[in-house]
N, CA, C and O atoms as a DFTB+ gen file, in Angstrom:
796 C
 N C O
     1  1       0.629      -1.439       0.030
     2  2      -0.052      -0.024      -0.080
     3  2       0.819       1.125      -0.077
     4  3       1.872       1.112       0.561
     5  1       0.359       2.331      -0.900
     6  2       1.182       3.686      -0.971
     7  2       0.358       4.496      -0.447
     8  3      -0.706       4.779      -0.997
     9  1       0.828       5.104       0.973
    10  2       0.303       6.160       1.740
    11  2       0.569       7.451       1.295
    12  3       1.725       7.867       1.231
    13  1      -0.433       8.150       0.971
    14  2      -0.306       9.575       0.603
    15  2      -0.493      10.544       1.952
    16  3      -1.570      10.426       2.538
    17  1       0.260      11.278       2.364
    18  2      -0.109      12.001       3.707
    19  2      -0.673      13.051       3.131
    20  3      -0.179      13.703       2.211
    21  1      -1.976      13.285       3.787
    22  2      -2.777      14.500       3.941
    23  2      -2.399      15.592       4.907
    24  3      -2.846      15.417       6.040
    25  1      -1.747      16.577       4.737
    26  2      -1.441      17.591       5.617
    27  2      -2.311      18.802       5.307
    28  3      -1.907      19.911       5.657
    29  1      -3.389      18.681       4.724
    30  2      -4.394      19.683       4.392
    31  2      -4.009      20.747       3.255
    32  3      -4.616      21.783       2.982
    33  1      -2.808      20.213       2.639
    34  2      -2.314      21.515       1.652
    35  2      -2.360      20.989       0.237
    36  3      -2.545      21.713      -0.740
    37  1      -2.137      19.387       0.180
    38  2      -1.805      18.755      -1.114
    39  2      -2.850      18.404      -1.972
    40  3      -3.981      18.173      -1.545
    41  1      -2.499      18.339      -3.339
    42  2      -3.521      18.038      -4.437
    43  2      -3.459      16.189      -4.538
    44  3      -2.901      15.400      -5.300
    45  1      -4.366      16.054      -3.313
    46  2      -4.234      14.815      -3.067
    47  2      -4.862      13.799      -3.721
    48  3      -4.414      12.655      -3.794
    49  1      -6.217      14.297      -4.354
    50  2      -6.953      12.991      -5.239
    51  2      -6.438      12.915      -6.705
    52  3      -6.805      11.968      -7.400
    53  1      -5.551      13.928      -7.243
    54  2      -5.017      13.756      -8.754
    55  2      -3.893      13.044      -8.427
    56  3      -3.579      12.240      -9.304
    57  1      -3.114      13.065      -7.377
    58  2      -1.932      12.091      -7.386
    59  2      -2.581      10.903      -7.037
    60  3      -2.103       9.904      -7.575
    61  1      -3.754      10.680      -6.116
    62  2      -4.106       9.295      -5.750
    63  2      -4.572       8.562      -7.095
    64  3      -4.407       7.378      -7.388
    65  1      -5.263       9.674      -7.914
    66  2      -6.003       8.981      -9.083
    67  2      -4.833       8.235      -9.982
    68  3      -4.946       7.060     -10.331
    69  1      -3.619       9.116     -10.335
    70  2      -2.584       8.848     -10.919
    71  2      -2.070       7.742     -10.555
    72  3      -1.788       6.928     -11.434
    73  1      -1.829       7.444      -9.233
    74  2      -0.883       6.388      -8.892
    75  2      -2.091       4.933      -9.046
    76  3      -1.651       3.804      -9.264
    77  1      -3.575       5.198      -8.897
    78  2      -4.260       4.023      -9.154
    79  2      -4.146       3.607     -10.647
    80  3      -4.291       2.469     -11.092
    81  1      -3.871       4.696     -11.310
    82  2      -3.789       4.149     -12.872
    83  2      -2.816       3.144     -13.209
    84  3      -2.956       2.336     -14.126
    85  1      -1.427       3.251     -12.127
    86  2      -0.537       2.230     -12.492
    87  2      -0.720       1.190     -11.748
    88  3       0.238       0.484     -11.432
    89  1      -2.119       0.892     -11.300
    90  2      -2.641      -0.093     -10.477
    91  2      -2.016      -0.551      -9.115
    92  3      -1.887      -1.672      -8.622
    93  1      -1.655       0.763      -8.653
    94  2      -1.054       0.592      -7.128
    95  2      -2.351       0.701      -6.234
    96  3      -3.357       1.225      -6.713
    97  1      -2.343       0.179      -4.845
    98  2      -2.958       0.226      -3.931
    99  2      -2.515       1.574      -3.023
   100  3      -1.424       1.654      -2.457
   101  1      -3.518       2.583      -2.984
   102  2      -3.034       3.836      -2.809
   103  2      -3.938       4.546      -1.436
   104  3      -5.117       4.707      -1.750
   105  1      -3.734       4.830      -0.522
   106  2      -4.514       5.347       0.638
   107  2      -4.181       6.880       0.924
   108  3      -3.035       7.314       0.818
   109  1      -5.263       7.661       1.293
   110  2      -4.700       9.031       1.666
   111  2      -5.122       8.954       3.365
   112  3      -6.226       8.708       3.849
   113  1      -3.853       9.252       4.048
   114  2      -3.668       9.019       5.362
   115  2      -3.508      10.132       6.144
   116  3      -2.952      10.991       5.459
   117  1      -3.780      10.613       7.493
   118  2      -3.773      11.686       7.911
   119  2      -2.830      11.624       9.396
   120  3      -2.446      12.673       9.913
   121  1      -2.533      10.346       9.968
   122  2      -1.833      10.109      11.156
   123  2      -0.960       9.046      10.890
   124  3      -1.080       8.216       9.989
   125  1       0.167       9.146      11.963
   126  2       1.166       8.111      12.026
   127  2       0.790       6.696      11.791
   128  3       1.107       5.951      10.863
   129  1       0.063       6.492      12.808
   130  2      -0.691       5.027      12.720
   131  2      -1.104       4.514      11.380
   132  3      -0.910       3.352      11.021
   133  1      -1.667       5.412      10.677
   134  2      -2.052       4.819       9.121
   135  2      -0.809       4.652       8.126
   136  3      -0.891       3.859       7.188
   137  1       0.360       5.422       8.349
   138  2       1.329       4.880       7.499
   139  2       2.243       4.196       7.980
   140  3       3.057       3.752       7.171
   141  1       2.419       3.893       9.348
   142  2       3.624       3.389       9.822
   143  2       3.881       1.770       9.158
   144  3       4.962       1.186       9.230
   145  1       2.857       1.309       8.623
   146  2       2.551      -0.160       8.130
   147  2       2.654       0.172       6.402
   148  3       2.628      -0.816       5.670
   149  1       2.747       1.291       5.879
   150  2       2.676       1.393       4.556
   151  2       4.009       0.827       3.795
   152  3       5.129       0.901       4.301
   153  1       3.774       0.321       2.665
   154  2       4.886       0.003       1.694
   155  2       5.704       0.993       1.118
   156  3       6.815       0.806       0.624
   157  1       5.000       2.219       1.224
   158  2       5.723       3.451       0.427
   159  2       4.707       4.756       1.040
   160  3       3.500       4.763       1.283
   161  1       5.634       5.710       1.154
   162  2       5.134       7.023       1.644
   163  2       5.075       8.138       0.357
   164  3       5.907       8.079      -0.548
   165  1       4.105       9.056       0.381
   166  2       4.423       9.861      -0.811
   167  2       3.700      11.013       0.034
   168  3       2.718      10.780       0.738
   169  1       4.396      12.527      -0.132
   170  2       4.136      13.860       0.512
   171  2       3.836      14.576      -0.877
   172  3       4.810      14.961      -1.523
   173  1       2.572      14.779      -1.375
   174  2       2.351      15.765      -2.298
   175  2       2.456      17.255      -1.936
   176  3       2.631      17.446      -0.732
   177  1       2.397      18.230      -2.621
   178  2       2.420      19.583      -2.225
   179  2       2.070      20.584      -3.244
   180  3       2.333      20.565      -4.447
   181  1       1.338      21.586      -2.456
   182  2       0.891      22.867      -3.058
   183  2       0.704      23.846      -1.919
   184  3      -0.062      23.586      -0.991
   185  1       1.346      24.887      -1.978
   186  2       1.239      25.759      -0.959
   187  2       2.558      26.340      -0.356
   188  3       3.568      26.406      -1.057
   189  1       2.550      26.754       0.920
   190  2       3.657      27.444       1.520
   191  2       4.229      26.760       2.538
   192  3       3.612      26.165       3.421
   193  1       5.752      26.863       2.389
   194  2       6.780      26.064       3.342
   195  2       6.372      26.083       4.493
   196  3       6.048      25.006       4.994
   197  1       6.278      27.123       5.152
   198  2       5.775      27.175       6.906
   199  2       4.551      26.569       7.124
   200  3       4.407      25.774       8.053
   201  1       3.542      26.897       6.273
   202  2       2.218      26.416       6.679
   203  2       2.101      24.823       6.353
   204  3       1.303      24.069       6.910
   205  1       2.967      24.478       5.430
   206  2       3.040      23.157       5.348
   207  2       3.644      22.331       6.379
   208  3       3.138      21.276       6.761
   209  1       4.842      22.868       6.874
   210  2       5.783      22.174       7.920
   211  2       4.981      22.477       9.348
   212  3       5.325      21.854      10.353
   213  1       3.968      23.394       9.405
   214  2       3.252      23.597      10.614
   215  2       2.506      22.438      10.703
   216  3       2.451      22.013      11.857
   217  1       1.806      21.660       9.732
   218  2       0.787      20.673       9.545
   219  2       1.637      19.213       9.867
   220  3       1.234      18.240      10.505
   221  1       2.865      19.402       9.239
   222  2       3.710      18.180       8.876
   223  2       4.522      17.935      10.575
   224  3       4.676      16.836      11.108
   225  1       4.836      18.943      11.015
   226  2       5.800      19.018      12.283
   227  2       5.219      17.777      13.256
   228  3       6.071      16.935      13.539
   229  1       4.042      17.588      13.733
   230  2       3.471      16.393      14.679
   231  2       3.820      14.953      14.072
   232  3       3.812      13.894      14.699
   233  1       4.116      15.130      12.776
   234  2       4.320      13.745      12.168
   235  2       5.971      13.397      11.825
   236  3       6.385      12.330      11.371
   237  1       6.808      14.630      12.180
   238  2       7.958      14.309      11.862
   239  2       8.733      13.289      12.237
   240  3       9.103      12.435      11.432
   241  1       9.027      13.278      13.399
   242  2       9.603      11.863      14.070
   243  2       9.189      10.471      13.237
   244  3      10.025       9.687      12.789
   245  1       8.057      10.348      13.140
   246  2       7.178       9.220      12.568
   247  2       7.644       8.934      11.301
   248  3       8.034       7.802      11.014
   249  1       7.641       9.939      10.438
   250  2       7.994       9.987       9.044
   251  2       9.567       9.621       9.064
   252  3       9.941       8.678       8.366
   253  1      10.409      10.270       9.769
   254  2      11.892      10.059       9.852
   255  2      12.069       8.480      10.235
   256  3      12.759       7.726       9.549
   257  1      11.402       8.085      11.355
   258  2      11.446       6.595      11.561
   259  2      11.267       5.678      10.583
   260  3      12.148       4.865      10.300
   261  1       9.864       5.738       9.852
   262  2       9.673       4.852       8.815
   263  2      10.364       5.073       7.501
   264  3      10.327       4.160       6.675
   265  1      11.036       6.276       7.203
   266  2      12.063       6.401       6.192
   267  2      13.296       5.384       6.430
   268  3      13.766       4.468       5.756
   269  1      13.615       5.948       7.688
   270  2      15.198       5.312       8.364
   271  2      15.327       3.665       8.092
   272  3      16.351       2.999       7.938
   273  1      13.637       3.160       8.087
   274  2      13.389       1.798       8.202
   275  2      13.790       1.116       6.902
   276  3      14.025      -0.082       6.747
   277  1      13.834       2.251       5.843
   278  2      13.960       1.618       4.228
   279  2      12.886       1.881       3.573
   280  3      12.932       2.007       2.349
   281  1      11.783       2.006       4.237
   282  2      10.490       2.381       3.253
   283  2      10.882       3.213       2.263
   284  3      11.703       4.079       2.564
   285  1      10.367       3.135       0.816
   286  2      10.294       4.029      -0.338
   287  2       9.584       5.238       0.056
   288  3       8.549       5.156       0.718
   289  1      10.103       6.419      -0.331
   290  2       9.577       7.736       0.105
   291  2       9.790       8.886      -0.986
   292  3      10.890       9.268      -1.386
   293  1       8.644       9.333      -1.365
   294  2       8.749      10.538      -2.436
   295  2       8.053      11.601      -2.232
   296  3       6.828      11.497      -2.176
   297  1       8.633      12.756      -2.087
   298  2       8.090      14.252      -2.053
   299  2       7.787      14.608      -3.594
   300  3       8.477      14.272      -4.556
   301  1       6.739      15.275      -3.609
   302  2       6.292      15.956      -5.071
   303  2       6.004      17.472      -4.826
   304  3       5.175      17.819      -3.985
   305  1       6.690      18.342      -5.560
   306  2       6.736      19.877      -5.608
   307  2       6.939      20.237      -4.382
   308  3       8.056      19.953      -3.950
   309  1       6.009      20.934      -3.457
   310  2       6.366      21.390      -2.050
   311  2       6.595      20.319      -1.319
   312  3       7.253      20.534      -0.301
   313  1       6.191      18.997      -1.555
   314  2       6.597      17.900      -0.923
   315  2       7.994      17.453      -0.969
   316  3       8.587      16.850      -0.074
   317  1       8.455      17.813      -2.111
   318  2       9.958      17.625      -2.122
   319  2      10.678      18.440      -1.514
   320  3      11.656      17.996      -0.912
   321  1      10.361      20.042      -1.498
   322  2      11.120      21.255      -0.860
   323  2      11.230      20.804       0.576
   324  3      12.281      21.098       1.146
   325  1      10.286      20.115       1.274
   326  2      10.350      19.952       2.795
   327  2      11.048      19.166       3.199
   328  3      11.243      19.169       4.414
   329  1      11.694      18.200       2.392
   330  2      12.724      17.011       2.639
   331  2      14.157      17.792       3.173
   332  3      14.977      17.268       3.927
   333  1      14.242      18.981       2.677
   334  2      15.354      19.698       3.007
   335  2      15.412      20.540       4.225
   336  3      14.405      20.667       4.921
   337  1      16.425      21.070       4.498
   338  2      16.784      21.730       5.850
   339  2      16.130      22.729       6.218
   340  3      15.728      22.836       7.377
   341  1      15.905      23.670       5.250
   342  2      15.197      25.005       5.326
   343  2      14.743      25.607       3.947
   344  3      15.063      25.142       2.853
   345  1      14.069      26.546       4.127
   346  2      13.763      27.440       2.843
   347  2      13.611      28.879       3.146
   348  3      13.373      29.414       4.229
   349  1      13.809      29.439       1.897
   350  2      13.874      30.965       1.942
   351  2      12.562      31.606       1.838
   352  3      12.429      32.829       1.804
   353  1      11.438      30.637       1.781
   354  2      10.049      30.913       1.725
   355  2       9.755      31.092       3.111
   356  3       8.780      31.834       3.231
   357  1      10.224      30.696       4.226
   358  2       9.699      30.757       5.537
   359  2      10.868      30.330       6.581
   360  3      12.015      30.068       6.219
   361  1      10.423      30.297       7.916
   362  2      11.438      30.133       9.002
   363  2      11.380      28.841       9.393
   364  3      12.383      28.370       9.931
   365  1      10.293      28.075       9.219
   366  2      10.370      26.721       9.744
   367  2      11.278      25.751       9.443
   368  3      11.416      25.701       8.221
   369  1      11.903      25.021       9.968
   370  2      12.851      23.752       9.581
   371  2      12.086      22.748       8.703
   372  3      10.941      22.333       8.880
   373  1      12.905      22.459       7.773
   374  2      12.215      21.272       7.046
   375  2      12.588      20.112       7.738
   376  3      13.062      20.189       8.871
   377  1      12.366      18.711       6.983
   378  2      12.676      17.488       7.604
   379  2      13.605      17.279       7.851
   380  3      13.731      16.787       8.973
   381  1      14.843      17.480       7.054
   382  2      16.016      17.329       7.115
   383  2      16.345      16.167       6.587
   384  3      17.439      15.714       6.923
   385  1      15.634      15.502       5.779
   386  2      16.116      14.286       5.356
   387  2      17.273      14.381       3.970
   388  3      17.892      13.418       3.517
   389  1      17.320      15.237       3.673
   390  2      18.312      15.643       2.595
   391  2      19.020      16.945       2.902
   392  3      18.401      17.869       3.429
   393  1      20.301      17.045       2.587
   394  2      21.035      18.288       3.064
   395  2      21.061      19.310       2.325
   396  3      21.618      19.125       1.243
   397  1      20.690      20.251       2.499
   398  2      20.567      21.445       1.495
   399  2      19.313      22.386       1.817
   400  3      18.441      22.109       2.640
   401  1      19.368      23.587       1.004
   402  2      18.056      24.477       1.362
   403  2      17.134      24.729       0.217
   404  3      17.351      24.193      -0.870
   405  1      16.288      25.384       0.374
   406  2      15.405      25.501      -0.744
   407  2      15.502      27.233      -0.917
   408  3      15.372      28.049      -0.005
   409  1      15.743      27.493      -2.230
   410  2      15.917      28.930      -2.735
   411  2      15.114      29.474      -3.723
   412  3      14.525      28.773      -4.546
   413  1      15.051      30.760      -3.690
   414  2      14.004      31.597      -4.622
   415  2      14.275      31.570      -6.140
   416  3      15.318      32.171      -6.399
   417  1      13.786      31.164      -6.997
   418  2      14.048      31.103      -8.499
   419  2      14.772      32.754      -8.618
   420  3      14.509      33.657      -7.825
   421  1      15.746      32.879      -9.824
   422  2      16.325      34.047      -9.896
   423  2      15.103      35.166     -10.164
   424  3      13.923      34.826     -10.242
   425  1      15.527      36.437     -10.282
   426  2      14.715      37.536     -10.316
   427  2      14.677      37.749     -11.901
   428  3      13.856      38.557     -12.335
   429  1      15.496      37.090     -12.769
   430  2      15.310      37.579     -14.094
   431  2      14.288      36.590     -14.961
   432  3      14.238      36.564     -16.191
   433  1      13.526      35.821     -14.100
   434  2      12.497      35.178     -14.705
   435  2      11.392      35.335     -13.875
   436  3      11.449      35.829     -12.749
   437  1      10.236      34.859     -14.502
   438  2       8.740      35.230     -14.003
   439  2       8.740      34.013     -13.090
   440  3       9.166      32.878     -13.301
   441  1       8.095      34.595     -11.914
   442  2       8.011      33.599     -10.629
   443  2       6.521      33.761     -10.331
   444  3       5.951      34.852     -10.302
   445  1       6.032      32.765     -10.145
   446  2       6.020      31.429     -10.231
   447  2       6.411      31.027     -11.843
   448  3       6.038      31.647     -12.839
   449  1       7.186      29.928     -11.814
   450  2       7.391      29.195     -13.239
   451  2       6.002      28.234     -13.148
   452  3       5.837      27.367     -12.290
   453  1       5.196      28.518     -14.043
   454  2       3.948      27.704     -14.537
   455  2       4.171      27.205     -15.739
   456  3       4.524      27.956     -16.647
   457  1       4.001      25.861     -15.940
   458  2       4.171      25.316     -17.491
   459  2       5.199      24.281     -17.522
   460  3       5.923      23.812     -16.643
   461  1       5.068      24.050     -18.780
   462  2       6.038      22.677     -18.881
   463  2       7.540      23.142     -19.470
   464  3       7.796      24.109     -20.188
   465  1       8.330      22.257     -18.994
   466  2       9.697      22.547     -19.047
   467  2      10.607      21.239     -19.497
   468  3      10.090      20.130     -19.362
   469  1      11.703      21.320     -19.931
   470  2      12.319      20.338     -20.724
   471  2      13.336      19.738     -19.725
   472  3      14.289      20.455     -19.421
   473  1      13.237      18.451     -19.157
   474  2      14.219      17.704     -18.560
   475  2      15.742      17.507     -18.892
   476  3      16.075      17.035     -19.979
   477  1      16.526      17.821     -18.081
   478  2      17.897      17.365     -18.474
   479  2      18.536      16.560     -17.442
   480  3      19.001      16.961     -16.375
   481  1      18.487      15.016     -18.037
   482  2      19.043      13.844     -16.994
   483  2      20.214      14.322     -16.689
   484  3      20.835      14.988     -17.518
   485  1      20.799      14.018     -15.231
   486  2      22.174      14.114     -14.716
   487  2      22.676      12.498     -14.694
   488  3      23.711      12.105     -15.233
   489  1      21.836      11.751     -14.046
   490  2      22.226      10.712     -13.704
   491  2      21.113       9.405     -13.974
   492  3      19.908       9.646     -13.916
   493  1      21.479       8.374     -14.194
   494  2      20.423       7.389     -14.496
   495  2      19.954       6.594     -13.062
   496  3      20.737       5.919     -12.394
   497  1      18.680       6.786     -12.761
   498  2      18.132       6.168     -11.772
   499  2      16.733       5.293     -12.206
   500  3      16.070       5.608     -13.194
   501  1      16.494       4.504     -11.596
   502  2      15.379       3.424     -11.978
   503  2      14.061       4.267     -12.031
   504  3      13.301       4.081     -12.981
   505  1      13.698       5.331     -10.910
   506  2      12.759       6.151     -11.302
   507  2      12.307       6.729     -12.598
   508  3      11.124       6.801     -12.930
   509  1      13.588       7.247     -13.503
   510  2      13.573       7.638     -14.467
   511  2      13.920       6.781     -15.688
   512  3      14.531       7.309     -16.618
   513  1      13.500       5.238     -15.753
   514  2      13.477       4.714     -16.738
   515  2      12.524       5.009     -17.619
   516  3      11.462       5.368     -17.110
   517  1      12.588       4.954     -19.248
   518  2      11.676       5.312     -19.880
   519  2      11.548       6.775     -20.259
   520  3      10.903       7.209     -21.214
   521  1      12.337       7.564     -19.270
   522  2      12.502       8.986     -19.654
   523  2      13.665       9.594     -20.140
   524  3      14.762       9.332     -19.647
   525  1      13.513      10.437     -21.125
   526  2      14.816      11.000     -22.106
   527  2      15.047      12.525     -21.718
   528  3      14.278      13.291     -21.137
   529  1      16.183      12.717     -22.151
   530  2      16.405      14.322     -22.258
   531  2      15.513      15.002     -23.115
   532  3      15.387      14.624     -24.280
   533  1      14.980      15.810     -22.740
   534  2      14.216      16.731     -23.596
   535  2      12.800      16.499     -23.255
   536  3      11.993      17.373     -23.571
   537  1      12.366      15.365     -22.612
   538  2      10.896      15.245     -22.318
   539  2      10.450      16.186     -21.369
   540  3      11.209      16.426     -20.430
   541  1       9.072      16.923     -21.449
   542  2       8.546      17.768     -20.764
   543  2       7.849      17.343     -19.737
   544  3       7.189      16.310     -19.846
   545  1       7.878      18.146     -18.425
   546  2       6.966      17.763     -17.379
   547  2       6.547      19.153     -16.748
   548  3       7.262      20.145     -16.892
   549  1       5.540      19.178     -16.150
   550  2       4.842      20.320     -15.738
   551  2       4.976      20.914     -14.205
   552  3       4.625      20.282     -13.208
   553  1       5.501      22.139     -14.192
   554  2       6.022      22.606     -12.932
   555  2       5.089      23.932     -12.595
   556  3       4.615      24.703     -13.428
   557  1       4.974      23.984     -11.402
   558  2       4.260      24.991     -10.526
   559  2       4.868      25.634      -9.511
   560  3       4.366      25.373      -8.417
   561  1       6.061      26.623      -9.486
   562  2       6.722      26.861      -8.114
   563  2       7.499      28.074      -8.203
   564  3       7.956      28.499      -9.264
   565  1       7.651      28.650      -7.028
   566  2       8.439      30.030      -6.840
   567  2       9.993      29.510      -6.359
   568  3      11.016      30.162      -6.568
   569  1       9.947      28.381      -5.770
   570  2      11.244      28.219      -4.991
   571  2      11.582      26.610      -5.655
   572  3      10.808      25.869      -6.259
   573  1      12.832      26.424      -5.345
   574  2      13.711      25.280      -5.750
   575  2      14.822      24.651      -4.825
   576  3      15.501      25.364      -4.086
   577  1      14.935      23.654      -4.879
   578  2      15.923      22.897      -3.965
   579  2      17.447      23.092      -4.522
   580  3      17.815      23.044      -5.695
   581  1      18.219      23.323      -3.366
   582  2      19.594      23.445      -3.640
   583  2      20.444      22.502      -2.859
   584  3      21.114      22.995      -1.952
   585  1      20.524      21.132      -3.089
   586  2      21.266      20.355      -2.440
   587  2      22.541      20.562      -2.115
   588  3      23.311      21.063      -2.935
   589  1      22.870      20.267      -1.090
   590  2      24.868      20.455      -0.621
   591  2      25.367      19.156      -1.211
   592  3      26.583      18.961      -1.215
   593  1      24.479      18.176      -1.749
   594  2      25.523      17.071      -2.169
   595  2      24.908      16.791      -3.849
   596  3      23.943      16.097      -4.171
   597  1      25.745      17.513      -4.656
   598  2      25.253      17.486      -6.083
   599  2      25.189      16.388      -6.548
   600  3      24.621      16.426      -7.639
   601  1      25.535      15.276      -6.220
   602  2      25.257      13.741      -6.743
   603  2      23.579      13.678      -6.628
   604  3      22.933      13.022      -7.445
   605  1      23.062      14.274      -5.753
   606  2      21.559      13.811      -5.192
   607  2      20.691      14.339      -6.557
   608  3      19.643      13.752      -6.830
   609  1      21.107      15.336      -7.308
   610  2      20.244      15.620      -8.384
   611  2      20.510      14.845      -9.664
   612  3      21.523      14.783     -10.360
   613  1      19.060      14.149      -9.803
   614  2      19.201      13.367     -11.088
   615  2      18.899      13.882     -12.340
   616  3      19.221      13.401     -13.427
   617  1      18.128      15.101     -12.074
   618  2      17.608      15.887     -13.588
   619  2      17.500      17.210     -13.096
   620  3      17.505      17.501     -11.900
   621  1      17.415      17.912     -13.924
   622  2      17.140      19.386     -13.796
   623  2      16.433      20.180     -14.913
   624  3      16.188      19.544     -15.938
   625  1      16.163      21.142     -14.877
   626  2      15.663      22.037     -15.942
   627  2      16.459      23.514     -15.806
   628  3      17.023      24.054     -14.855
   629  1      16.235      23.922     -17.228
   630  2      16.792      25.485     -17.278
   631  2      15.680      26.361     -17.216
   632  3      14.819      26.423     -18.094
   633  1      15.704      27.189     -15.949
   634  2      14.856      28.385     -15.929
   635  2      15.240      29.427     -15.217
   636  3      14.738      29.694     -14.125
   637  1      16.233      30.161     -15.811
   638  2      17.102      31.263     -15.435
   639  2      18.414      30.849     -14.539
   640  3      19.251      31.676     -14.177
   641  1      18.466      29.562     -14.259
   642  2      19.335      28.886     -13.516
   643  2      19.146      27.389     -13.655
   644  3      18.050      27.003     -14.061
   645  1      20.165      26.426     -13.342
   646  2      19.869      25.242     -13.434
   647  2      19.011      24.985     -12.034
   648  3      19.441      25.175     -10.896
   649  1      17.800      24.547     -12.371
   650  2      16.850      24.097     -11.504
   651  2      16.768      22.497     -11.179
   652  3      16.364      21.619     -11.941
   653  1      17.224      22.362      -9.939
   654  2      16.684      20.913      -9.564
   655  2      15.356      20.306      -9.913
   656  3      14.319      20.854      -9.538
   657  1      15.346      19.422     -10.474
   658  2      13.879      18.859     -10.824
   659  2      13.683      17.420     -10.417
   660  3      12.528      16.996     -10.416
   661  1      14.689      16.603     -10.064
   662  2      14.621      15.452      -9.297
   663  2      15.710      15.230      -8.624
   664  3      16.797      15.549      -9.105
   665  1      15.612      14.684      -7.476
   666  2      16.569      14.103      -6.538
   667  2      16.087      12.726      -5.967
   668  3      14.948      12.307      -5.763
   669  1      17.464      12.088      -5.751
   670  2      17.311      10.543      -5.168
   671  2      18.534      10.406      -4.295
   672  3      19.659      10.818      -4.581
   673  1      18.156       9.744      -3.136
   674  2      19.143       9.302      -2.194
   675  2      18.621       8.083      -1.457
   676  3      17.710       8.242      -0.644
   677  1      19.101       6.943      -1.665
   678  2      18.606       5.391      -1.220
   679  2      17.330       5.518      -1.274
   680  3      16.951       5.805      -2.409
   681  1      16.486       5.419      -0.488
   682  2      15.065       5.065      -0.463
   683  2      14.201       6.345      -0.734
   684  3      12.975       6.334      -0.842
   685  1      15.034       7.490      -0.831
   686  2      14.293       8.733      -0.772
   687  2      14.376       9.510      -2.309
   688  3      15.399       9.830      -2.914
   689  1      13.042       9.687      -2.700
   690  2      13.067      10.639      -4.015
   691  2      12.289      11.846      -4.063
   692  3      11.280      11.902      -3.360
   693  1      12.619      12.855      -4.816
   694  2      11.626      13.931      -4.958
   695  2      11.683      14.613      -6.407
   696  3      12.636      14.591      -7.186
   697  1      10.261      15.310      -6.607
   698  2      10.025      15.787      -7.881
   699  2       9.715      16.976      -7.664
   700  3       8.769      17.175      -6.901
   701  1      10.390      18.078      -8.245
   702  2       9.805      19.450      -8.202
   703  2       8.462      19.739      -9.017
   704  3       7.628      20.608      -8.762
   705  1       8.447      18.729     -10.146
   706  2       7.235      19.049     -11.104
   707  2       6.223      18.132     -10.731
   708  3       6.383      17.274      -9.862
   709  1       5.145      18.311     -11.404
   710  2       3.828      17.376     -10.764
   711  2       3.685      16.117     -11.862
   712  3       3.201      16.276     -12.982
   713  1       4.064      15.154     -11.478
   714  2       3.738      13.833     -12.310
   715  2       2.442      13.568     -12.630
   716  3       2.249      12.956     -13.680
   717  1       1.445      13.912     -11.918
   718  2       0.226      13.643     -12.061
   719  2      -0.416      14.827     -13.174
   720  3      -1.583      14.754     -13.559
   721  1       0.297      15.653     -13.514
   722  2      -0.105      16.761     -14.713
   723  2       0.694      16.859     -15.802
   724  3       0.646      17.818     -16.573
   725  1       1.611      15.702     -15.952
   726  2       2.553      15.691     -16.815
   727  2       2.128      14.529     -18.060
   728  3       2.934      14.280     -18.956
   729  1       1.322      14.133     -18.022
   730  2       0.644      13.235     -19.053
   731  2       1.570      11.847     -18.858
   732  3       2.053      11.441     -17.801
   733  1       1.667      11.283     -20.101
   734  2       2.310       9.897     -20.043
   735  2       3.476       9.781     -19.549
   736  3       3.741       8.734     -18.957
   737  1       4.339      10.684     -19.648
   738  2       6.007      10.449     -19.065
   739  2       5.516      10.765     -17.463
   740  3       5.802       9.895     -16.639
   741  1       4.967      11.680     -17.106
   742  2       4.506      11.762     -15.623
   743  2       4.054      10.351     -15.052
   744  3       4.522       9.792     -14.060
   745  1       3.174       9.952     -15.781
   746  2       2.665       8.497     -15.247
   747  2       3.711       7.577     -15.280
   748  3       3.796       6.827     -14.307
   749  1       4.632       7.447     -16.293
   750  2       5.655       6.691     -16.335
   751  2       6.492       6.419     -15.033
   752  3       6.773       5.333     -14.526
   753  1       6.865       7.873     -14.564
   754  2       7.472       7.960     -13.417
   755  2       6.849       7.217     -12.006
   756  3       7.450       6.589     -11.134
   757  1       5.335       7.564     -12.147
   758  2       4.583       7.113     -11.131
   759  2       4.798       5.403     -10.959
   760  3       5.043       4.745      -9.948
   761  1       4.628       5.039     -12.187
   762  2       4.639       3.414     -12.618
   763  2       6.107       2.804     -12.111
   764  3       6.159       1.637     -11.725
   765  1       7.031       3.458     -12.125
   766  2       8.469       3.280     -11.969
   767  2       8.522       3.434     -10.392
   768  3       9.421       2.808      -9.829
   769  1       7.772       4.099      -9.713
   770  2       8.072       4.127      -8.171
   771  2       6.967       3.133      -7.510
   772  3       7.232       2.588      -6.439
   773  1       5.859       2.930      -8.093
   774  2       4.892       1.917      -7.748
   775  2       5.600       0.569      -7.964
   776  3       5.523      -0.261      -7.058
   777  1       6.249       0.292      -9.027
   778  2       6.905      -0.939      -9.472
   779  2       7.962      -1.387      -8.531
   780  3       8.193      -2.583      -8.357
   781  1       8.648      -0.376      -7.882
   782  2       9.737      -0.544      -6.850
   783  2       9.525      -0.838      -5.615
   784  3      10.395      -1.072      -4.777
   785  1       8.107      -0.838      -5.420
   786  2       7.570      -0.793      -3.740
   787  2       7.300      -2.314      -3.678
   788  3       6.684      -2.907      -4.563
   789  1       7.759      -2.851      -2.671
   790  2       7.350      -4.480      -2.300
   791  2       6.191      -4.326      -1.313
   792  3       6.253      -3.972      -0.136
   793  1       5.057      -4.685      -2.083
   794  2       3.733      -4.985      -1.498
   795  2       3.358      -6.287      -0.938
   796  3       2.232      -6.455      -0.469
């Protein structure tokens, strides 16, 4: 079972429906008891960093414990940003699962970035099986992740600077774009993630 954490801000049902198209058993959960036995965890995201962390904070240690046990974990958009230490968008600490900060898009480009952008693959990971350089994905964001460890970055896009689009480390991955809004290629990534989950 893939547990999607409901913290009151995510685009829950669109990501749930997208995962269900892959054949996965998906449930929306609101408390730690509901995701402790999950085969994988997803934090989707739309909204502001501090507001999200205020809702997620009571679950923080439970999330860290489950991820430490090796459970596959995916963060999407804001859900990816909260994996890092902190964000220029607010003052609340993030989950600190990945080392680095979240920074604002350059002043030279329109913010938020809304629309399709072309992926540049930095390294092969199984999550990106079937995805090629130049494939387009749908973004809606004003901030992006700046990992301290550059090998974390599996793919990026160009938007005034090299914007981190996909990160991966052990059982943790993050997507800055919305796979559920990215057509067949987005669905392929969710299929890859669901396929890696041992249910």
